[in-house]
N, C-alpha and C positions, 0 to 999 in steps of 0.2 A: 504494500500500500504506500509506504514511504517513497519507494523508488518511483511509483507511478506519479505521485504528487510532485515529486522533484522534477520528473521529466516534463510534466505539464507546466510547471513554473518556469523551467528553462525555455520551453517552447513559447510561452507568452512573452518572456523577456526578449527573445530573439525577434518575435513579431513586432513588439513595441519599438525596438531599435531600428528595425527595417522600415517601419511605417512612420517613424518620427519625423523625418524631413517632409513627408507628404502632408502630415497633419499640422506641422509647425505653423504658427500664426504670429505675425508681428503686429504690435499695437503702438500707435502713435497718439500723442496728445497735441492738440492744436488750439492754443488760446487765441481769443479775439476780444476786443474791447467793446463790441457793439451788441445791442439787444438781439435776442433770438429772432425777433420779428423784422429786423432790418434786412433789406434786400441783399446786402453784402453777406450777412450771416446765413441767409437762406441759400445763397449761391455756394457758400462754403459747405453747407450740409449736403447739397446735391453733389458737390465735388467729392466729398467723403464717400457717399454712396457709390459713385461711379468708380472710385478707386477700389473699393471692396469688391464690386462686381467684376471689374476688369482684371483684378488680381486673383479671381477665383477664391476670394476669402482669405488670401494669404496676408493681406494688409488691411487692418481696420484702423480708422482714424476717429478718435473721440474729440468732438468739438466742445470747447469751453467758452461760451459767449459771455458778454456782459462783464468782462474783466474779473471773472470769478476765479480764474487760476493765476493770472498775472495782470497787473495794470498795464495800460497802453505803453507807457515809456519803458516798461520792463520786458516786453515781449521779445524784441529782437535779441536782447542780451540772453534771455532764456534759451532761445534757439542756438545762439552762438556757443553757449556753454554746455549744451546738451541737457538742460533741464526740461526742455520740450523739443520734440522732433521737428515740429513745424509751427508756424504762427502767422497771424495777419496783423499788419500795422499800417497806419497812415504814414506814407513814406516821408512826408515833410517833417515828421517828428524827429527824424534822424539828421536834420540839416546841420546840427552842430558838429556832427562827425565829418560831413563832407558837403560842400555846396550843391553837388549834383542831386542830392536828395530833396532839396528845397526848390528846384526849378519850377515845378508845377504849381506853386503858390505865389509866383511872381505875378502881381495883379495886371490884368489886361494883356498878358503875353499870349495866352491861348484862351479864348472865350466861347468856343463852340466845340462840340464833340469831335468834329473833323480836325480842328486845330489841335485839340488835346491829344488825339491819336497820333498826329504828326509829331508833336512835341515828345510824346512818349517814345516813338520809334527813334527819334534823334538822340534821346538821352539813355535809352535802354542799354546799349553796350557799356556805357560808363557806369551805370548802376550795377549791372551784372559783374563787372570787373571789380568794383569796390566790395560788393558782397562776397565774391569768390575769395578775395584776400582775407576774409574773415571766416571762411569755412561755411559759407551760406550759398544756397542756390535759389535764384529767383524762379518761382513757379509760374506766377501770373500776376497781372495788375488789373484793377477795375476802378473806374472813376466814380466819384460822387457827382450828383447834379451840380450845376453852376452855383456859385456862392453869392449870397445876398446879405443885406444888413437887417438884423432884427433890432428893434428899439421900442422904448415906451413912449416915444414922442415923435413929432415930425422931425425928419432929418433932411433938410433941403440943401445944405452945403456941408463940406468937410468940417467947417468951423462949428457946426452944431454938435459934433462929436466931442468937442473939447470938454474935458473934466469928467466925462462919463466913465463909469467902471466898465471897461471893455474886456470881454473874455478873450484871452490869448491861449493858444495851445501849441504853438511852435514859434520858431524865430521870426517867420514872416508876419504872423498876426501881431506879435509883440512890436515889431518895427512899425507896422501900420499905426498902432496906438501911439507910438512915440511921435510919428510925423503928423498925426491928426490932433495931438494934444490930449488924447484920452488917457485914462488910467488903466494900464494893463493888469489884469488879474488872471493868473494861470489856472485854468480849469479844464480837465480832460472830459471827454464826452460822457463817461460813466457817472461823473459827478455834476454834470451840467444841470439836470432837472432840479437837483437840490439847491444848487447855486442860484438858479432863477427864483425858486420859491422863497429863498431867504434874503433875496435882494443883494447878494454878493456881486451879481452881474446886472448891468443896466442896458447894455447893448453888446452885440456880437455879430460876427460875420461867419456864416456857415451855410450849408445847403438846406433846401426845403425838406430833405429826408430827415435831417437831424431836428429840424423844427417840428416835424410830425412826431418823431420818436420821443421828444421831450415835452410835447404838448405846449409849445412855446406860447400859444395864444392865452394860456392861463395867466401869464405875467407880462407878455409883450403885446403891443397893439399894432405895430407896423412891421411890414417886411418889404424892403426895397430890393427889387430883382435886378441887382447890378451886374450879375453874371461876371463877377470879377475874375474868377479863375475856376478851373475844374480839377480839383486835387484827386489823388489816387490812393487807394489802399494797395499794398503789395502782399502777396502770400508767398512765404519763403519756407525752405526746408534746410535742415542741417545736412551738409554734404556727407558727413560721417554716417548719418542715419540712412541717407539714400544709398551710399556705397555698400551698406550691409544687405540691401535687398538684392534678390536675383534679377537678372536682366529683364525678364518678362514683367516682373512687378514694377521695376523702375519705369519701364515703358508705359505701364498702365497709369502710373502717377502722372507722367508727363502728358499723356494723351488726355486724361481727365482735366489737367491744368489748362491745356489749350482750349478745351471745350468750355471750361469755366470762364476763361478770359473773354471769349466771344459772347457767351451768354450774358456775362456781367455788363459789358459795354452796351449791349442791346437793351437790357433791362433798365439800366441807369437812365438812358435816354427816354425810354417809354414811360417811366414812372415820374419824370420831372413835372409834367403838367398836372398829374394827379396829386402830387404833394401840394402844389400851389392851390388847387381847388379845395383840398382838405382844409387848408388854412383859411381860405375864404369862407367856407361853410361854417367854420368856428369863429366867424366875425372878426377875423384879422384883416386889416387893410393891406392888400398886396398891390404894390405900386411900382411903376418904373421909376428909376432915379431921375431927379430933375437935371436939366442941362448943367447947372452949376455943380451939383454933386458929382455927376459923371466926369466933368472936367477936372474937378479937384482930385478925384480918385485916380484919374488918368495920370495926373502929375506925380502922385505918389507912386504909381506904377512905373513911370519913367525913372524915378529915383531908385526904386528897388531893383529894376532891371540893371541899371548901371552898377549898383552896389554888388549885385549877384555876379555879374560878369567880372568885376574886379577881383572878387574873392575866388572865383573859379579859375581865373587865369586863362592860359592858352586852351585848356580842355573846354572850359566854359564857352569861350569865343567860338570854338569849333562846333560845339553843340548848337549854339544860337545860329551860326551860319548855316548849318545843315537844316535846321528847322525853317529858316526863312528862305531857303533856296527854292 
């Protein structure tokens, strides 16, 4: 009896060892700073599903929305150090590391989706190169809707922003506050709703998507559709984590990423008008900027473009030249 049991045990062990690689499953964590209902997050969820299906279940990705795993400024570092295998971040949050990350928030440089795509294509090689030097692979990028100004009062000129508590979330929005004479208050998206409710923020520039996410109409009365810029989120992965996957699984990741990028750009454009209508339905005044406000913001844009080009040096000049070609 003992011999029989022992032989059965050996047989099961051999079977387990033989079948181990077939049954092996890799699990990734992917933190994001945005709510589960945001279109970026929904796109991420679809990306994760397609990776699992495309890999035959060999790779599963657990999505952590709403800054529940890491806050927005911590996500790239988490990927870089292996605390998370992948992550999503607003690329302009990284501008202090390298000017190339802040190009898409230079006001009035790219104000339409076609222009934003062209700017992305011009800057993508430099972004990929910088991330690669840090052990990170760019998977895909998706834009937010065009940026406008939320406020509690009429904003007819840049001077009307003077002294207001202005929400800043990156180097570009901080610099806009400085040039407009507003008071910059750093608030990331996950904390924005609370900051609005408590009066920490009196005005800010962001997309209609974030306005809807935070129910900005509960504290703000005006939205000026300035279409100042079209910022992007990037989804990245640790190169070390990617390298541990077999070739078919890596291919499944990259194929799903390409699909997510195309789907995300299309969805962003389609949803833009819907966000504005939602704000109107909730009694917010959605207005075009006055000629004076548009002119004043354009001057700020010219200043920021010149400052960005100076910081970025020859590489920056080459990107701008490729974009304007």
